[in-house]
Every structure is written in C-alpha cells, then in structure tokens.
Backbone and ligand atoms as CSV (ligand in chain L), in Angstrom:
chain,resi,resn,atom,element,x,y,z
A,1,MET,N,N,87.474,72.548,117.416
A,1,MET,CA,C,87.903,73.913,117.099
A,1,MET,C,C,86.786,74.649,116.367
A,2,ALA,N,N,86.794,75.923,116.520
A,2,ALA,CA,C,85.745,76.723,115.892
A,2,ALA,C,C,86.357,77.945,115.235
A,3,ILE,N,N,85.747,78.347,114.144
A,3,ILE,CA,C,86.120,79.614,113.515
A,3,ILE,C,C,85.298,80.707,114.189
A,4,LEU,N,N,85.968,81.741,114.669
A,4,LEU,CA,C,85.284,82.829,115.376
A,4,LEU,C,C,85.093,84.012,114.435
A,5,PRO,N,N,84.007,84.762,114.608
A,5,PRO,CA,C,83.872,86.012,113.839
A,5,PRO,C,C,84.947,87.008,114.283
A,6,ILE,N,N,85.488,87.737,113.346
A,6,ILE,CA,C,86.490,88.759,113.651
A,6,ILE,C,C,85.787,90.108,113.733
A,7,TYR,N,N,85.970,90.805,114.856
A,7,TYR,CA,C,85.289,92.082,115.084
A,7,TYR,C,C,85.891,93.155,114.188
A,8,ALA,N,N,85.021,93.846,113.491
A,8,ALA,CA,C,85.465,94.845,112.530
A,8,ALA,C,C,85.679,96.202,113.195
A,9,TYR,N,N,86.500,97.024,112.548
A,9,TYR,CA,C,86.673,98.423,112.932
A,9,TYR,C,C,85.306,99.029,113.261
A,10,GLY,N,N,85.257,99.780,114.365
A,10,GLY,CA,C,83.998,100.386,114.772
A,10,GLY,C,C,83.452,99.721,116.027
A,11,HIS,N,N,83.914,98.493,116.295
A,11,HIS,CA,C,83.441,97.821,117.507
A,11,HIS,C,C,84.231,98.335,118.712
A,12,PRO,N,N,83.526,98.711,119.779
A,12,PRO,CA,C,84.218,99.319,120.931
A,12,PRO,C,C,85.264,98.419,121.590
A,13,ILE,N,N,85.108,97.096,121.478
A,13,ILE,CA,C,86.102,96.231,122.152
A,13,ILE,C,C,87.500,96.423,121.573
A,14,LEU,N,N,87.566,96.877,120.309
A,14,LEU,CA,C,88.878,97.094,119.685
A,14,LEU,C,C,89.570,98.327,120.264
A,15,ARG,N,N,88.806,99.135,121.016
A,15,ARG,CA,C,89.357,100.366,121.581
A,15,ARG,C,C,89.621,100.263,123.079
A,16,ALA,N,N,89.296,99.109,123.670
A,16,ALA,CA,C,89.441,98.960,125.120
A,16,ALA,C,C,90.786,98.308,125.452
A,17,PRO,N,N,91.519,98.866,126.429
A,17,PRO,CA,C,92.735,98.168,126.880
A,17,PRO,C,C,92.341,96.797,127.453
A,18,ALA,N,N,93.080,95.761,127.057
A,18,ALA,CA,C,92.710,94.405,127.450
A,18,ALA,C,C,93.226,94.065,128.849
A,19,ARG,N,N,92.551,93.125,129.493
A,19,ARG,CA,C,92.901,92.676,130.848
A,19,ARG,C,C,93.984,91.592,130.786
A,20,PRO,N,N,94.859,91.555,131.818
A,20,PRO,CA,C,95.848,90.468,131.865
A,20,PRO,C,C,95.168,89.106,131.931
A,21,VAL,N,N,95.829,88.102,131.359
A,21,VAL,CA,C,95.365,86.721,131.500
A,21,VAL,C,C,95.843,86.244,132.868
A,22,GLU,N,N,94.902,85.848,133.718
A,22,GLU,CA,C,95.236,85.544,135.122
A,22,GLU,C,C,95.804,84.147,135.299
A,23,GLY,N,N,95.314,83.200,134.525
A,23,GLY,CA,C,95.809,81.844,134.720
A,23,GLY,C,C,95.244,80.922,133.672
A,24,ASP,N,N,95.730,79.691,133.703
A,24,ASP,CA,C,95.341,78.724,132.680
A,24,ASP,C,C,93.950,78.158,132.985
A,25,SER,N,N,93.280,77.732,131.930
A,25,SER,CA,C,91.984,77.073,132.079
A,25,SER,C,C,91.696,76.364,130.768
A,26,PRO,N,N,90.831,75.355,130.800
A,26,PRO,CA,C,90.439,74.696,129.553
A,26,PRO,C,C,89.822,75.699,128.577
A,27,GLU,N,N,89.083,76.676,129.107
A,27,GLU,CA,C,88.453,77.688,128.243
A,27,GLU,C,C,89.514,78.520,127.526
A,28,LEU,N,N,90.593,78.863,128.270
A,28,LEU,CA,C,91.661,79.662,127.649
A,28,LEU,C,C,92.336,78.865,126.528
A,29,GLN,N,N,92.640,77.604,126.800
A,29,GLN,CA,C,93.300,76.776,125.785
A,29,GLN,C,C,92.395,76.606,124.559
A,30,GLN,N,N,91.103,76.506,124.812
A,30,GLN,CA,C,90.156,76.397,123.700
A,30,GLN,C,C,90.145,77.687,122.882
A,31,LEU,N,N,90.152,78.821,123.597
A,31,LEU,CA,C,90.180,80.111,122.903
A,31,LEU,C,C,91.430,80.214,122.019
A,32,ILE,N,N,92.575,79.776,122.550
A,32,ILE,CA,C,93.827,79.818,121.780
A,32,ILE,C,C,93.694,78.974,120.509
A,33,GLU,N,N,93.166,77.761,120.660
A,33,GLU,CA,C,92.967,76.893,119.487
A,33,GLU,C,C,92.058,77.567,118.461
A,34,ASP,N,N,90.979,78.143,118.950
A,34,ASP,CA,C,90.019,78.792,118.056
A,34,ASP,C,C,90.638,80.014,117.367
A,35,MET,N,N,91.460,80.751,118.118
A,35,MET,CA,C,92.103,81.924,117.515
A,35,MET,C,C,93.075,81.515,116.406
A,36,LEU,N,N,93.831,80.441,116.644
A,36,LEU,CA,C,94.752,79.963,115.606
A,36,LEU,C,C,93.972,79.540,114.369
A,37,GLU,N,N,92.923,78.770,114.590
A,37,GLU,CA,C,92.089,78.296,113.480
A,37,GLU,C,C,91.505,79.484,112.696
A,38,THR,N,N,91.029,80.468,113.445
A,38,THR,CA,C,90.424,81.659,112.838
A,38,THR,C,C,91.450,82.450,112.031
A,39,MET,N,N,92.667,82.567,112.608
A,39,MET,CA,C,93.745,83.288,111.908
A,39,MET,C,C,94.102,82.594,110.600
A,40,TYR,N,N,94.245,81.274,110.642
A,40,TYR,CA,C,94.600,80.538,109.417
A,40,TYR,C,C,93.494,80.649,108.377
A,41,GLN,N,N,92.260,80.534,108.832
A,41,GLN,CA,C,91.144,80.571,107.890
A,41,GLN,C,C,91.061,81.926,107.188
A,42,ALA,N,N,91.431,82.985,107.939
A,42,ALA,CA,C,91.373,84.330,107.371
A,42,ALA,C,C,92.687,84.706,106.677
A,43,ALA,N,N,93.629,83.762,106.629
A,43,ALA,CA,C,94.926,83.996,105.994
A,43,ALA,C,C,95.682,85.162,106.623
A,44,GLY,N,N,95.595,85.261,107.947
A,44,GLY,CA,C,96.339,86.300,108.666
A,44,GLY,C,C,97.621,85.733,109.238
A,45,ILE,N,N,98.548,86.626,109.625
A,45,ILE,CA,C,99.769,86.148,110.275
A,45,ILE,C,C,99.768,86.470,111.765
A,46,GLY,N,N,98.740,87.215,112.214
A,46,GLY,CA,C,98.612,87.502,113.633
A,46,GLY,C,C,97.159,87.804,113.959
A,47,LEU,N,N,96.766,87.515,115.194
A,47,LEU,CA,C,95.386,87.796,115.618
A,47,LEU,C,C,95.381,87.993,117.135
A,48,ALA,N,N,94.777,89.095,117.576
A,48,ALA,CA,C,94.740,89.403,119.005
A,48,ALA,C,C,93.358,89.093,119.576
A,49,ALA,N,N,93.328,88.709,120.862
A,49,ALA,CA,C,92.078,88.287,121.486
A,49,ALA,C,C,90.942,89.321,121.367
A,50,PRO,N,N,91.222,90.638,121.524
A,50,PRO,CA,C,90.113,91.595,121.376
A,50,PRO,C,C,89.446,91.528,119.994
A,51,GLN,N,N,90.197,91.081,118.996
A,51,GLN,CA,C,89.633,90.982,117.638
A,51,GLN,C,C,88.590,89.877,117.521
A,52,VAL,N,N,88.566,88.961,118.493
A,52,VAL,CA,C,87.524,87.944,118.484
A,52,VAL,C,C,86.622,88.104,119.709
A,53,GLY,N,N,86.614,89.322,120.261
A,53,GLY,CA,C,85.640,89.634,121.291
A,53,GLY,C,C,86.048,89.305,122.717
A,54,HIS,N,N,87.345,89.001,122.927
A,54,HIS,CA,C,87.820,88.727,124.286
A,54,HIS,C,C,88.845,89.777,124.678
A,55,SER,N,N,88.510,90.565,125.693
A,55,SER,CA,C,89.395,91.639,126.104
A,55,SER,C,C,90.485,91.074,127.012
A,56,LEU,N,N,91.398,90.302,126.424
A,56,LEU,CA,C,92.469,89.637,127.167
A,56,LEU,C,C,93.811,89.931,126.513
A,57,ARG,N,N,94.872,89.968,127.362
A,57,ARG,CA,C,96.211,90.243,126.833
A,57,ARG,C,C,96.813,88.952,126.273
A,58,LEU,N,N,96.414,88.676,125.053
A,58,LEU,CA,C,96.776,87.428,124.388
A,58,LEU,C,C,96.732,87.648,122.885
A,59,PHE,N,N,97.777,87.182,122.191
A,59,PHE,CA,C,97.664,87.130,120.728
A,59,PHE,C,C,98.374,85.905,120.188
A,60,VAL,N,N,97.991,85.523,118.987
A,60,VAL,CA,C,98.623,84.387,118.317
A,60,VAL,C,C,99.250,84.906,117.019
A,61,ALA,N,N,100.228,84.178,116.531
A,61,ALA,CA,C,100.890,84.575,115.289
A,61,ALA,C,C,101.485,83.339,114.633
A,62,ASP,N,N,101.726,83.448,113.353
A,62,ASP,CA,C,102.461,82.406,112.635
A,62,ASP,C,C,103.212,83.082,111.497
A,63,LEU,N,N,104.517,83.218,111.698
A,63,LEU,CA,C,105.343,83.916,110.703
A,63,LEU,C,C,105.960,82.942,109.725
A,64,ALA,N,N,105.724,81.653,109.931
A,64,ALA,CA,C,106.374,80.644,109.089
A,64,ALA,C,C,105.478,80.191,107.954
A,65,GLN,N,N,104.282,80.797,107.839
A,65,GLN,CA,C,103.410,80.434,106.733
A,65,GLN,C,C,104.044,80.898,105.429
A,66,PRO,N,N,103.909,80.129,104.368
A,66,PRO,CA,C,104.463,80.562,103.090
A,66,PRO,C,C,103.893,81.921,102.679
A,67,SER,N,N,104.714,82.786,102.155
A,67,SER,CA,C,104.351,84.145,101.720
A,67,SER,C,C,103.576,84.904,102.789
A,68,GLY,N,N,103.954,84.724,104.032
A,68,GLY,CA,C,103.300,85.484,105.088
A,68,GLY,C,C,101.816,85.200,105.195
A,69,GLY,N,N,101.392,84.021,104.782
A,69,GLY,CA,C,100.001,83.643,105.001
A,69,GLY,C,C,99.100,83.868,103.822
A,70,GLU,N,N,99.448,84.812,102.956
A,70,GLU,CA,C,98.553,85.133,101.846
A,70,GLU,C,C,98.385,83.920,100.941
A,71,GLY,N,N,97.168,83.530,100.734
A,71,GLY,CA,C,96.909,82.463,99.786
A,71,GLY,C,C,97.271,81.079,100.277
A,72,HIS,N,N,97.560,80.944,101.562
A,72,HIS,CA,C,97.907,79.628,102.085
A,72,HIS,C,C,97.004,79.275,103.253
A,73,ARG,N,N,95.772,79.593,103.058
A,73,ARG,CA,C,94.731,79.393,104.036
A,73,ARG,C,C,94.771,78.018,104.707
A,74,GLY,N,N,94.746,78.049,106.042
A,74,GLY,CA,C,94.584,76.790,106.757
A,74,GLY,C,C,95.819,75.913,106.797
A,75,ARG,N,N,96.984,76.451,106.405
A,75,ARG,CA,C,98.187,75.624,106.458
A,75,ARG,C,C,99.155,76.179,107.481
A,76,PRO,N,N,99.136,75.620,108.667
A,76,PRO,CA,C,100.006,76.139,109.719
A,76,PRO,C,C,101.477,75.977,109.379
A,77,GLY,N,N,102.265,76.967,109.755
A,77,GLY,CA,C,103.710,76.873,109.676
A,77,GLY,C,C,104.226,76.619,111.078
A,78,LYS,N,N,104.392,77.701,111.832
A,78,LYS,CA,C,104.830,77.569,113.224
A,78,LYS,C,C,103.938,78.453,114.105
A,79,PRO,N,N,102.831,77.875,114.603
A,79,PRO,CA,C,101.921,78.667,115.434
A,79,PRO,C,C,102.583,79.078,116.746
A,80,GLU,N,N,102.389,80.339,117.127
A,80,GLU,CA,C,102.970,80.832,118.382
A,80,GLU,C,C,101.906,81.567,119.173
A,81,VAL,N,N,102.026,81.486,120.490
A,81,VAL,CA,C,101.058,82.103,121.388
A,81,VAL,C,C,101.800,83.054,122.319
A,82,PHE,N,N,101.298,84.265,122.453
A,82,PHE,CA,C,101.920,85.282,123.305
A,82,PHE,C,C,100.901,85.730,124.352
A,83,ILE,N,N,101.187,85.406,125.607
A,83,ILE,CA,C,100.280,85.754,126.702
A,83,ILE,C,C,100.955,86.814,127.576
A,84,ASN,N,N,100.167,87.795,128.006
A,84,ASN,CA,C,100.658,88.897,128.841
A,84,ASN,C,C,101.972,89.498,128.315
A,85,PRO,N,N,102.022,89.824,127.023
A,85,PRO,CA,C,103.264,90.328,126.444
A,85,PRO,C,C,103.606,91.731,126.957
A,86,GLU,N,N,104.899,91.999,127.026
A,86,GLU,CA,C,105.387,93.332,127.406
A,86,GLU,C,C,106.492,93.734,126.453
A,87,ILE,N,N,106.534,95.021,126.109
A,87,ILE,CA,C,107.650,95.553,125.327
A,87,ILE,C,C,108.581,96.256,126.306
A,88,LEU,N,N,109.788,95.719,126.469
A,88,LEU,CA,C,110.710,96.220,127.488
A,88,LEU,C,C,111.567,97.361,126.965
A,89,ALA,N,N,111.917,97.305,125.698
A,89,ALA,CA,C,112.764,98.345,125.106
A,89,ALA,C,C,112.572,98.344,123.600
A,90,VAL,N,N,112.778,99.517,123.004
A,90,VAL,CA,C,112.664,99.620,121.547
A,90,VAL,C,C,113.889,100.352,121.004
A,91,SER,N,N,114.269,100.024,119.765
A,91,SER,CA,C,115.408,100.696,119.134
A,91,SER,C,C,115.026,102.116,118.748
A,92,ASP,N,N,116.036,102.998,118.698
A,92,ASP,CA,C,115.791,104.361,118.219
A,92,ASP,C,C,115.476,104.346,116.730
A,93,VAL,N,N,116.056,103.384,116.033
A,93,VAL,CA,C,115.863,103.305,114.585
A,93,VAL,C,C,114.467,102.765,114.290
A,94,GLU,N,N,113.748,103.507,113.435
A,94,GLU,CA,C,112.428,103.039,113.007
A,94,GLU,C,C,112.475,102.668,111.536
A,95,VAL,N,N,111.610,101.725,111.157
A,95,VAL,CA,C,111.513,101.330,109.753
A,95,VAL,C,C,110.053,101.395,109.322
A,96,GLU,N,N,109.865,101.567,108.016
A,96,GLU,CA,C,108.518,101.674,107.467
A,96,GLU,C,C,108.150,100.353,106.803
A,97,TYR,N,N,106.903,99.930,106.989
A,97,TYR,CA,C,106.474,98.649,106.425
A,97,TYR,C,C,104.973,98.712,106.204
A,98,GLU,N,N,104.495,98.076,105.143
A,98,GLU,CA,C,103.060,98.106,104.854
A,98,GLU,C,C,102.332,97.068,105.699
A,99,GLU,N,N,101.317,97.540,106.452
A,99,GLU,CA,C,100.564,96.649,107.334
A,99,GLU,C,C,99.105,96.589,106.921
A,100,GLY,N,N,98.505,95.432,107.199
A,100,GLY,CA,C,97.066,95.275,107.087
A,100,GLY,C,C,96.550,94.763,108.414
A,101,CYS,N,N,95.238,94.664,108.546
A,101,CYS,CA,C,94.641,94.201,109.800
A,101,CYS,C,C,93.332,93.491,109.464
A,102,LEU,N,N,93.125,92.309,110.022
A,102,LEU,CA,C,91.906,91.557,109.714
A,102,LEU,C,C,90.651,92.306,110.157
A,103,SER,N,N,90.786,93.233,111.118
A,103,SER,CA,C,89.640,94.019,111.576
A,103,SER,C,C,89.368,95.225,110.675
A,104,ILE,N,N,90.312,95.510,109.775
A,104,ILE,CA,C,90.169,96.661,108.871
A,104,ILE,C,C,90.432,96.175,107.445
A,105,PRO,N,N,89.531,95.346,106.906
A,105,PRO,CA,C,89.783,94.718,105.611
A,105,PRO,C,C,89.999,95.748,104.501
A,106,GLU,N,N,90.807,95.365,103.535
A,106,GLU,CA,C,91.046,96.148,102.320
A,106,GLU,C,C,91.835,97.429,102.563
A,107,VAL,N,N,92.321,97.618,103.779
A,107,VAL,CA,C,93.144,98.790,104.063
A,107,VAL,C,C,94.576,98.320,104.307
A,108,ARG,N,N,95.497,98.899,103.580
A,108,ARG,CA,C,96.914,98.627,103.824
A,108,ARG,C,C,97.624,99.965,103.894
A,109,GLU,N,N,98.417,100.163,104.936
A,109,GLU,CA,C,99.072,101.451,105.137
A,109,GLU,C,C,100.519,101.236,105.545
A,110,ARG,N,N,101.361,102.157,105.094
A,110,ARG,CA,C,102.762,102.098,105.509
A,110,ARG,C,C,102.889,102.733,106.885
A,111,ILE,N,N,103.492,101.987,107.804
A,111,ILE,CA,C,103.578,102.412,109.204
A,111,ILE,C,C,105.041,102.389,109.655
A,112,TRP,N,N,105.436,103.445,110.352
A,112,TRP,CA,C,106.772,103.490,110.950
A,112,TRP,C,C,106.730,102.859,112.337
A,113,ARG,N,N,107.666,101.979,112.607
A,113,ARG,CA,C,107.784,101.412,113.958
A,113,ARG,C,C,109.257,101.127,114.247
A,114,PRO,N,N,109.596,101.026,115.545
A,114,PRO,CA,C,110.974,100.638,115.900
A,114,PRO,C,C,111.357,99.327,115.206
A,115,GLU,N,N,112.621,99.272,114.768
A,115,GLU,CA,C,113.076,98.121,113.992
A,115,GLU,C,C,113.319,96.898,114.870
A,116,VAL,N,N,113.865,97.156,116.063
A,116,VAL,CA,C,114.202,96.056,116.976
A,116,VAL,C,C,113.546,96.325,118.324
A,117,ILE,N,N,113.003,95.282,118.921
A,117,ILE,CA,C,112.376,95.445,120.241
A,117,ILE,C,C,112.838,94.325,121.174
A,118,ARG,N,N,112.827,94.633,122.464
A,118,ARG,CA,C,113.091,93.605,123.482
A,118,ARG,C,C,111.770,93.363,124.200
A,119,VAL,N,N,111.362,92.100,124.278
A,119,VAL,CA,C,110.022,91.789,124.808
A,119,VAL,C,C,110.093,90.657,125.814
A,120,ARG,N,N,109.029,90.548,126.611
A,120,ARG,CA,C,108.822,89.306,127.336
A,120,ARG,C,C,107.367,88.924,127.250
A,121,TYR,N,N,107.111,87.642,127.373
A,121,TYR,CA,C,105.749,87.135,127.239
A,121,TYR,C,C,105.705,85.723,127.788
A,122,GLN,N,N,104.499,85.229,128.046
A,122,GLN,CA,C,104.318,83.833,128.432
A,122,GLN,C,C,103.817,83.051,127.219
A,123,ASP,N,N,104.295,81.814,127.099
A,123,ASP,CA,C,103.764,80.958,126.034
A,123,ASP,C,C,102.481,80.279,126.537
A,124,ARG,N,N,101.931,79.385,125.739
A,124,ARG,CA,C,100.631,78.828,126.117
A,124,ARG,C,C,100.714,77.913,127.334
A,125,ASP,N,N,101.945,77.551,127.739
A,125,ASP,CA,C,102.129,76.794,128.990
A,125,ASP,C,C,102.488,77.721,130.149
A,126,PHE,N,N,102.390,79.029,129.903
A,126,PHE,CA,C,102.643,80.057,130.912
A,126,PHE,C,C,104.111,80.153,131.343
A,127,ARG,N,N,105.009,79.625,130.496
A,127,ARG,CA,C,106.440,79.834,130.739
A,127,ARG,C,C,106.831,81.201,130.186
A,128,TRP,N,N,107.625,81.949,130.970
A,128,TRP,CA,C,108.070,83.276,130.523
A,128,TRP,C,C,109.220,83.164,129.540
A,129,HIS,N,N,109.228,84.032,128.544
A,129,HIS,CA,C,110.331,84.120,127.595
A,129,HIS,C,C,110.728,85.579,127.481
A,130,GLU,N,N,112.039,85.834,127.400
A,130,GLU,CA,C,112.501,87.183,127.084
A,130,GLU,C,C,113.308,87.087,125.812
A,131,GLU,N,N,113.109,88.049,124.918
A,131,GLU,CA,C,113.652,87.889,123.571
A,131,GLU,C,C,113.839,89.246,122.906
A,132,GLU,N,N,114.909,89.350,122.115
A,132,GLU,CA,C,115.079,90.516,121.260
A,132,GLU,C,C,114.663,90.102,119.854
A,133,MET,N,N,113.860,90.917,119.218
A,133,MET,CA,C,113.381,90.539,117.876
A,133,MET,C,C,113.432,91.707,116.919
A,134,GLY,N,N,113.569,91.372,115.634
A,134,GLY,CA,C,113.572,92.378,114.582
A,134,GLY,C,C,112.764,91.866,113.403
A,135,GLY,N,N,112.830,92.590,112.296
A,135,GLY,CA,C,112.182,92.133,111.067
A,135,GLY,C,C,110.677,91.980,111.203
A,136,LEU,N,N,110.136,91.027,110.474
A,136,LEU,CA,C,108.679,90.821,110.455
A,136,LEU,C,C,108.147,90.427,111.838
A,137,ARG,N,N,108.991,89.690,112.595
A,137,ARG,CA,C,108.573,89.255,113.926
A,137,ARG,C,C,108.303,90.463,114.842
A,138,ALA,N,N,109.213,91.430,114.806
A,138,ALA,CA,C,109.036,92.640,115.625
A,138,ALA,C,C,107.831,93.440,115.145
A,139,ARG,N,N,107.624,93.432,113.856
A,139,ARG,CA,C,106.509,94.153,113.248
A,139,ARG,C,C,105.175,93.588,113.723
A,140,VAL,N,N,105.040,92.266,113.604
A,140,VAL,CA,C,103.779,91.617,113.994
A,140,VAL,C,C,103.559,91.757,115.501
A,141,PHE,N,N,104.630,91.575,116.275
A,141,PHE,CA,C,104.503,91.694,117.724
A,141,PHE,C,C,103.955,93.077,118.091
A,142,GLN,N,N,104.504,94.121,117.482
A,142,GLN,CA,C,104.076,95.486,117.827
A,142,GLN,C,C,102.648,95.768,117.361
A,143,HIS,N,N,102.292,95.254,116.193
A,143,HIS,CA,C,100.921,95.448,115.687
A,143,HIS,C,C,99.916,94.766,116.622
A,144,GLU,N,N,100.210,93.520,116.993
A,144,GLU,CA,C,99.274,92.778,117.853
A,144,GLU,C,C,99.263,93.355,119.269
A,145,TYR,N,N,100.435,93.771,119.740
A,145,TYR,CA,C,100.503,94.392,121.063
A,145,TYR,C,C,99.628,95.648,121.102
A,146,ASP,N,N,99.663,96.413,120.043
A,146,ASP,CA,C,98.805,97.601,119.949
A,146,ASP,C,C,97.337,97.237,120.181
A,147,HIS,N,N,96.901,96.116,119.601
A,147,HIS,CA,C,95.505,95.699,119.783
A,147,HIS,C,C,95.160,95.550,121.266
A,148,LEU,N,N,96.128,95.102,122.076
A,148,LEU,CA,C,95.860,94.905,123.506
A,148,LEU,C,C,95.750,96.232,124.235
A,149,GLU,N,N,96.237,97.294,123.608
A,149,GLU,CA,C,96.165,98.639,124.181
A,149,GLU,C,C,95.000,99.437,123.596
A,150,GLY,N,N,94.253,98.824,122.709
A,150,GLY,CA,C,93.141,99.532,122.071
A,150,GLY,C,C,93.581,100.445,120.933
A,151,ILE,N,N,94.791,100.177,120.422
A,151,ILE,CA,C,95.357,101.005,119.340
A,151,ILE,C,C,95.265,100.251,118.013
A,152,LEU,N,N,94.872,100.953,116.965
A,152,LEU,CA,C,94.772,100.353,115.634
A,152,LEU,C,C,95.774,101.009,114.693
A,153,LEU,N,N,96.091,100.325,113.599
A,153,LEU,CA,C,97.122,100.859,112.702
A,153,LEU,C,C,96.744,102.229,112.145
A,154,ILE,N,N,95.455,102.500,112.024
A,154,ILE,CA,C,95.058,103.808,111.488
A,154,ILE,C,C,95.351,104.947,112.469
A,155,ASP,N,N,95.651,104.590,113.727
A,155,ASP,CA,C,96.067,105.624,114.688
A,155,ASP,C,C,97.505,106.052,114.436
A,156,ARG,N,N,98.222,105.261,113.641
A,156,ARG,CA,C,99.649,105.509,113.434
A,156,ARG,C,C,99.950,106.083,112.053
A,157,ILE,N,N,98.905,106.525,111.343
A,157,ILE,CA,C,99.126,107.180,110.047
A,157,ILE,C,C,98.822,108.670,110.199
A,158,SER,N,N,99.144,109.430,109.191
A,158,SER,CA,C,98.952,110.879,109.271
A,158,SER,C,C,97.458,111.223,109.240
A,159,ALA,N,N,97.120,112.386,109.780
A,159,ALA,CA,C,95.728,112.853,109.763
A,159,ALA,C,C,95.232,112.947,108.323
A,160,PHE,N,N,96.159,113.298,107.432
A,160,PHE,CA,C,95.790,113.393,106.013
A,160,PHE,C,C,95.396,112.036,105.450
A,161,ARG,N,N,96.228,111.023,105.707
A,161,ARG,CA,C,95.922,109.664,105.224
A,161,ARG,C,C,94.601,109.171,105.835
A,162,ARG,N,N,94.408,109.501,107.112
A,162,ARG,CA,C,93.202,109.049,107.810
A,162,ARG,C,C,91.959,109.674,107.174
A,163,ARG,N,N,92.073,110.936,106.785
A,163,ARG,CA,C,90.937,111.603,106.119
A,163,ARG,C,C,90.597,110.909,104.810
A,164,LEU,N,N,91.644,110.502,104.084
A,164,LEU,CA,C,91.404,109.799,102.818
A,164,LEU,C,C,90.672,108.473,103.043
A,165,LEU,N,N,90.860,107.898,104.218
A,165,LEU,CA,C,90.276,106.577,104.509
A,165,LEU,C,C,88.906,106.661,105.163
A,166,ARG,N,N,88.441,107.885,105.428
A,166,ARG,CA,C,87.252,108.060,106.261
A,166,ARG,C,C,86.045,107.280,105.741
A,167,ARG,N,N,85.762,107.406,104.466
A,167,ARG,CA,C,84.613,106.727,103.871
A,167,ARG,C,C,84.766,105.204,103.965
A,168,LYS,N,N,85.968,104.755,103.642
A,168,LYS,CA,C,86.275,103.323,103.683
A,168,LYS,C,C,86.036,102.763,105.100
A,169,LEU,N,N,86.488,103.517,106.096
A,169,LEU,CA,C,86.340,103.070,107.482
A,169,LEU,C,C,84.873,103.030,107.891
A,170,GLU,N,N,84.113,104.027,107.424
A,170,GLU,CA,C,82.669,104.023,107.692
A,170,GLU,C,C,82.027,102.781,107.085
A,171,ASP,N,N,82.415,102.459,105.863
A,171,ASP,CA,C,81.871,101.272,105.192
A,171,ASP,C,C,82.182,100.007,105.991
A,172,ILE,N,N,83.412,99.910,106.456
A,172,ILE,CA,C,83.797,98.721,107.234
A,172,ILE,C,C,82.957,98.629,108.502
A,173,ALA,N,N,82.815,99.772,109.200
A,173,ALA,CA,C,82.054,99.779,110.451
A,173,ALA,C,C,80.600,99.371,110.230
A,174,GLN,N,N,80.103,99.629,109.019
A,174,GLN,CA,C,78.715,99.286,108.698
A,174,GLN,C,C,78.604,97.911,108.048
A,175,GLY,N,N,79.736,97.257,107.855
A,175,GLY,CA,C,79.719,95.935,107.246
A,175,GLY,C,C,79.646,95.948,105.734
A,176,ARG,N,N,79.830,97.127,105.128
A,176,ARG,CA,C,79.814,97.211,103.660
A,176,ARG,C,C,81.224,96.927,103.130
A,177,VAL,N,N,81.611,95.658,103.254
A,177,VAL,CA,C,82.952,95.270,102.831
A,177,VAL,C,C,82.907,93.802,102.446
A,178,GLN,N,N,83.681,93.459,101.432
A,178,GLN,CA,C,83.709,92.077,100.946
A,178,GLN,C,C,84.899,91.345,101.562
A,179,VAL,N,N,84.622,90.381,102.409
A,179,VAL,CA,C,85.695,89.543,102.943
A,179,VAL,C,C,85.255,88.093,102.887
A,180,ASP,N,N,86.232,87.194,102.868
A,180,ASP,CA,C,85.858,85.787,102.828
A,180,ASP,C,C,86.079,85.117,104.179
A,181,TYR,N,N,85.938,85.909,105.252
A,181,TYR,CA,C,85.905,85.326,106.589
A,181,TYR,C,C,84.777,86.000,107.353
A,182,LEU,N,N,84.420,85.436,108.506
A,182,LEU,CA,C,83.300,85.976,109.288
A,182,LEU,C,C,83.713,87.289,109.931
A,183,LEU,N,N,82.899,88.314,109.721
A,183,LEU,CA,C,83.187,89.631,110.269
A,183,LEU,C,C,82.015,90.027,111.172
A,184,ALA,N,N,82.310,90.424,112.394
A,184,ALA,CA,C,81.265,90.891,113.304
A,184,ALA,C,C,81.303,92.411,113.346
A,185,ILE,N,N,80.164,93.045,113.122
A,185,ILE,CA,C,80.145,94.505,113.166
A,185,ILE,C,C,79.245,94.982,114.303
A,186,ALA,N,N,79.546,96.188,114.800
A,186,ALA,CA,C,78.859,96.702,115.981
A,186,ALA,C,C,77.694,97.591,115.615
A,187,SER,N,N,77.679,98.081,114.393
A,187,SER,CA,C,76.759,99.149,114.063
A,187,SER,C,C,75.946,98.796,112.817
A,188,PRO,N,N,74.648,99.025,112.813
A,188,PRO,CA,C,73.856,99.658,113.866
A,188,PRO,C,C,73.573,98.712,115.039
A,189,ALA,N,N,73.522,97.408,114.784
A,189,ALA,CA,C,73.355,96.436,115.860
A,189,ALA,C,C,74.356,95.322,115.580
A,190,PRO,N,N,74.865,94.662,116.632
A,190,PRO,CA,C,75.833,93.601,116.386
A,190,PRO,C,C,75.266,92.551,115.447
A,191,GLN,N,N,75.993,92.220,114.416
A,191,GLN,CA,C,75.560,91.195,113.491
A,191,GLN,C,C,76.778,90.637,112.778
A,192,VAL,N,N,76.572,89.520,112.141
A,192,VAL,CA,C,77.665,88.887,111.420
A,192,VAL,C,C,77.377,88.979,109.939
A,193,VAL,N,N,78.317,89.491,109.179
A,193,VAL,CA,C,78.132,89.532,107.727
A,193,VAL,C,C,79.143,88.595,107.086
A,194,ARG,N,N,78.820,88.109,105.955
A,194,ARG,CA,C,79.743,87.210,105.291
A,194,ARG,C,C,80.207,87.769,103.974
L,1,NI,NI,NI,95.334,93.961,113.446
C-alpha cells in the first residue's frame, strides 16, 4: 500500500467531470487500497479518486471511525468503496452541516444539502447496491459525489463567503498551507509540499 499525495484546490483535475470505472483490474484494486490508506493517514472520512489524481467515478469512505476520523489516524472502522455512484432522488428537506475537504485544508464551511438521498453504486466487487441514506452518510456521499462532477464545497457557499476565503484559497493553490499529509499543488508547477 502507498500513501498518495492529495491534490490541492487549484489543480485542474478537481474541476474535471470524472470518467466511469469500466471494469475491475489489479490496478483498480491497488488504487482503492491506496486511497483508503491515504484517507486514514490524512484523518479524513471520505476521499474521491480525482483528489489523488485519477479522474474516475470512485470514492472511499469510513464513517465508523471514532469521532469521524479526527485524531484517529490510521485506525480503520468500516472502510467502504463506492464505484460509479448515482444519486437517484433527493429529499425536498435540506439540512445545514459544517464540511471540510482534504483538498481545501483549514477551510470549514456550513453547507446546505438534501437530508435524505436515494443512491445506487457498485462496491469493490462490482456488485450493485441501491440504498436510501440520511445523516452523516448522506452528507459524505453527496460531498464525494460532487468531486466526481468537478464540484467543490466552496461552490456551494455564498459569493460573500467565497470572497472572504479568496486569499486563503490562493494560499492553498500555491501550497502556502500547513498540513500533515502529502499535498500536491498545480501552481506554479506541479510539486509536492509537506
Ligand atoms: Ni472533499
């Protein structure tokens, strides 16, 4: 297993709609393992393939980590893999919740999203599942699904809030940010900062 650099805000791959996963391969299974390892190391509860430089419709999550992952680095709870996910229906009722993103370190914003969603996806064995979900599970699913569409949480805040974050976002894009995981930045040239 390998820890992968996480692409920071500003990298174009985070803005590209991802391609469907066509089929299983040893490389895909390896990528899944690496993504889980990378997510745990960065103390995240979800990680999408574009965030590690693969424009594929795939994300991993673990909602069973103690305290949602914070401070429990490297301790898996219940790792889950979502391949070719689809959102089939969403509730009219929306709820607000504070979100962060490993690609946008040090930024946390309150985001409104549908409270309950109906989804389908393939697991890592390519079996289809259809499921209705709410709570943190629905929240993480929608955040990670957004990554596959090239959408980031800062697209879902007000123009006013976004203006307040402008300098911070520039700093992140330039790698002027303190994180304890590998961050890959696009500007001025691709490089890894620690
Ligand atoms: Ni994210």
